[in-house]
N, C-alpha and C positions, 0 to 999 in steps of 0.2 A: 450637596448638589449646587454647582455654580449656576447662577441665574443670568447667563449672558443673553443680551439682546443681539440677535444675529440676523443679518440680511443676506439672502442669496440672490444674485443678479443673473438671470438666465434660466430658462425652463427646458433645457435639453437633457440628455442622459446624465451628464455630470451634475448639473444643478439639482435635478429631481432625486438623484441618488444621494446627494449631500443632505437634502431635506429629510429623506427617509432615514439615513444614518443618524442624523442629529436628533430626530424625534425618537429613535430607538434608544438614544442615550438620555432621554428626558428633557431635551431642549425644545423650544418652541420657535423655530426660525420662521421668518417671513420669506417668501419667494416672489420676486417680481419678474414678469416676462413682457417685453415690449410688444410682441405680437398679440393679436386678438384671440389667438387659440394656441394651445400647446400641441405642437405637431412635429413630425419628423420629415425626412426627405422622401419617405415612402418606399425605400428599397430594403435590402436585407442586411444582416449583420452576423458576423461570426463571433460567437462567445467562446473564447478559449477557456481552459479549465480554471485559470486564475480568476477570470471574470465570474465564472459560475460559482466558484468557491466564495467569492465576496458577496455575490447576490444571495447565496444561501445564508451567509452570516447576517444579511439584512432581513432575513425571514421570508424570502421569496422563492423558496425551493419548489413548492407546489405549483406556483404560477409558471416558473421557468420550465419545469417538466411538462406542464400542460400545453404550452405554446411553442416550445422549442423542439426541433427535430434532432435527435441524436446522430452525430456524424462518426463514421468509423475510420475515415482515411482523409489525408490531404495528399493528392497525387498530381504530379506535373508530367506532361507529355510533350513530345516534339511535334513538328508539323504533321508528321505521318501518323500520329496517334500512338506512337510507341512510348512506353513509360520511361521517364528519365529518373525520377526519384519519388519516394513516397514516405509518408509518416503514418505509422500505425497508431491511430487515435484510441483504439481499444487497449493497446499497451499503455498509452499515456493515462487512460482512465484507471487501469489496474494499479499503476504506480502512484498516481496523484489522489485517487479516490473521487475524481470528478469527471463528469462527461463534458465533451465539447459539443456545442449546439449551434445549429443555424436557426435564426429567428427573424421575423419581420421587425424592422425598426418600429413601426407603428404599434406592434404588439408589446414590445419592450417599453415604449413610452406609456402605453395604456396601463401596463402592470405597475409602473412606478407612480403614475398619477393616482391610481386606485389605492396605493399603499400609504399616501400622505394625508395629512389633515388639510383639506381644501379650504378651510376657513382662513388659512394664512397664505393662500395662493392668489396673487393678484395679476391678472392678465391685462394687456393693453396699457401697461404702466411703464414709463421710461425714466431711467435715471439721467438727470441733467448734469450733475457734478458730484464729486466725491472729494472730501477734504479730510486727510488724516490729522488727528490731534494727539496730544500726549496720552489721552485716556480713551480714545475711541475714534469713531468716524462720523463726520457730519455729512448727510446725504440730502441733496436737493432733487426733487422729482419734477418732471415736466409740467405737472399741474400746479406747481408753485409750492407744494407742501414740502416740509423738511422733517427730518427725523435723525436722531442720534443713536448709533449702534456701537456695541462693544467690539463686534467683528463683522466685517463685510466679506462675503465670498463671491469673487468674480468667476462666473461660469458661463460667460457670454461668447464663447466660441473663438475660432481662429482669428477673426477680425475684431477682437475684444476692445470695446471702448474703455472698459475698466483698466485693462493693461496699458492702453495708450495714455490714459490720464495719470498713471503712476510712473511708467517707465519710458514714456515717449514713443516715438515711431520705431518699433522693432521690425526690421525687414523680414519678410517671408523668404524662405529658400525655395527656389523654383526647381523642381525635379525635371523640368522640361518634358513632362509627360502629361497626357490628357486621359481622362477616364469617363466612359459612358456607362452608367449603371442602369440596369433594367429589372423590372418585375414583370413576370409573365407566368404562363401555366406550364407546369412540368409535363413533357410528352408522356402519353399513357404507357408507352413501352420502355420508359426509362425508370429503373427502380434501384439505383445505387444511392446510398446515403453517404455523401462525402462532399468535399470541396475539391474541384478539379480545375486544372489550369493548363493551357497550351502555350508553350514558349515558341515564339517566332523570332525573327530578326527585327528588333525595334518595335515589337508588338507582342501583346498577350491577349488571351481570351479565357474567361473562366466562368464557372457556374456552380450553384449550390442549391439542391432542392430544399424545400421547407415544408412545414405542415400545410394541410388543406390543399395540396396540389399546387402550391405556389413555387415559383422558381426565381432565384436571384441570379442574374448573369451580369457580366461586365466585359468591356473591351478597353484595353489601354494601348495608346499609340505614342511613340516618341514624336517630338515636335517636328522632326524632318519628314514625318509621314503624312502631315496634313498642314493646312494653312490656317493660322489662328484667326484670320479674317474671314474664313469660310468654314464654319463648323459643319462637319460631314453629316448628311442625312442618313437614315437607317440603311437604305440600299447601298450607298457608298461605303458605309462602315462595314457592312457584312461582306462586301466585295473585297475589302482590305484583308479579311480573314478567311477567304475562300480556300486557301491552301491547307487550312487545318482539317485533318481527317478524323477518324475515330468517331466518338460520340458527339463531337462538335457538329457533325453533319446532321445528327438527330436533334440537337439542341437549337442550333441557329434558326431553323424555320419557326420555332416558338416565339422568336423575337419579331413582333409585328408592329405595325403603326398603332395598334391598340395598347401596346405595352407601355407601362409607366417608364419614363426615362429621365435620368438626371445627369447633367454634364458638369464636370469639374476639372480644373487644372490641378495637378498634384503638387502640393506645396507642404512644407512644414515650417516650424518657427526656428529662426536662426539663433535665437538665444532663449534659454529657459528662464522664465520669470515666475517666481512663486509667491514671494511675500514682500510687502513694504508696509511698515507700521502695523496697523490693525487690519489691513486688507490682505487677503490671500487669494491667489488664483488657482483654479483647478481645471482639469480637462484641457481641451484645445486652447483655451485662453492662456494657459501656463506653458504648454509644451505640445503644440500640434505635431502630429506624427503622420507620416505617409501610411497608406493602408496595407502595405505589403506583408505585415505580420498579423493583420487583423486585430491590432491592439490599441487603436485610438480610443474607442469607447471604454475598453477594459482599464486603461490607465486612469480615465476619469472616474470610473466606478471605484477603483482602488483608492484614488485620492479621497473620495467622499468618505469611505469607511475609516481611513486613517485619520483624516481631519477630525471627525467626530470622536475618535479614540483619544487623540491628544487633548482636545478641548475638555474632555471628561476627566482625564487622569492627571494632566499637568496642573500645577498650583495656580497658574494665572494664564491669561490669554496670550501674553507676549511669549512666554516660555513654550506654550503649546504650538504657536505658529512657527517659532524657530525650530522646534524639534520636528515638526511636520516637514518643513522645508529641507532640513538636513537629511531626513529619511528618504525624501522623494527624489532629490536631484540626481543621484547616481542611478537610481532605478530607471527613471524616465530617459536619462541620457543614453543608457545602454540600449533600451528598446528603440528609441528614436534613431540612433546611429545604425543599429542592425537593420531596421526596417528600410531606411534609405539605401543602405548598401545592397540589400536583397533586390530592391527595385532596379538598381543599376545593373546588377548581374543578370537578373531574369530578363531584362529588356535591352540588352546591348544591341547596338546597331552594326556591330562587326560580325560578319558571317563566320570568320575564323574563330573568334572568341566564343561564339555560340556553340560551334562544333566542339571545341575543347571543353567548354562548360558542361555540355551534355555528357561527354565521355567521362569527365571527372565525377559528376553526380551519379552516374550509373555504377560507379565503383563503391558507392556508399551504401551500406546495409540499412534497411528500414529501421532496425533497432537503434543504430547510431543517430539517425535523424530524430527518432522519438526521444532518445536521451537528451539530445541538444534542445529539443522543444521543452522538455521538463526543466532543464537547467535554466533556459532563458526566461521562461514564464513563471517559474516558482516565485512566490511572493517572499520578500526578504523580511 
C-alpha cells in the first residue's frame, strides 16, 4: 500500500467524492474548503446511470436509493405541450443495470459528508499558493502554515484558483444563455416521475419531482430574451414562458417568491486542464460542462473514482496521474461537446430551425434515444 500524502482542495461534489474514493482505497487524504460550511446551491440534480453506478461502487447504494427518486422518462415537449421526443429510462435501467435518479443537491452533499472521515476535513481554510516540485507539492495556507504533499487534487469549481495557478487564465466559453433554478413543492395532482422539458424559440423550461414532495424546476433564456443589466424577477420570468401549455401550466404556479432560486450564466471551460506535475484537477475545475446532459456532477464523480483507482494500482504517483489524464480527456471532451451542442439545438432562436428540429425529433423512436443515452453515458 502506497502511503501518499494527499490534499484535496474544494468541498463540493467532486472533492467529497474524491475523499470518499481515496479512503475506500486505504488512503487518508486531507480536504480543505475555504467556506465556513460544506454546502450546495440548494437545488436539484439529475443522477444518470453512470453517476449512480459510480456512487454504488463507492459504497453509497443504500443512501442514494433512500434519498433519490427513481425517474422513468426524459421527455421534451413543444410550446403546445405535444411530445417531441422521449428517452425511456426504464429501458436504460434494464440494459445498464442502474436507475436514473432525481435528488436534492443538499442530500447528495450530506450523503458524501457522512461517508468520509471528518477528522481530515478542514473548513474555513484557504490555500494561498501551490508550488510543484520534482517530488511533490508545497502548499501555503492563508493562516501562514505550510505543508508538503505527494499529490494535490484541485476540486475548486469552474472558477478554480488551483487551475489558474497552474495553467494561467483559461477563458470560459459563454453559451449566451442564462438559467434560473428553483426548488419548490410538487403540486399535489402531479404524479409523474421523470424529467420534463418544454422547448420554445430561444427558451426552455423544465422540471423534475424529487423525494418528500420537492420539485426542481428551471428556466433558460437566450441572451436576446433578457437584459444582462436587468435580471428578470419571477413574474417577468414566468411571463416569458406563458406560451408553454400542458403540465407546465400546473407546475409554474408552484414557483413562488418563497421558492429557492439560483441564477447562473451558462458557461463551460474552453480548454480541458487535468494535470501538471503532482497536481491534478477534477470536476468543474478541470472540465466544466453545460447542464444540458445533466453530466457535470457525474463527470466529477467519475473523476474521483478513477483517480483513486490509478493512485492505488499504478507504481508511482506520476504514472498514476498521467494514466488518469489519458483516460479522462476523451471522455470529458465527448460529454462537454455533446452537452454544448444539445443546448444550442434545444434553444435555437430561429423559429424555422425549431420547427424543423421538432419534426426531426418526432421521427426518432424512443428506443433509439435510449440506445444513444446508453452509448453516450456508458463508462469507458
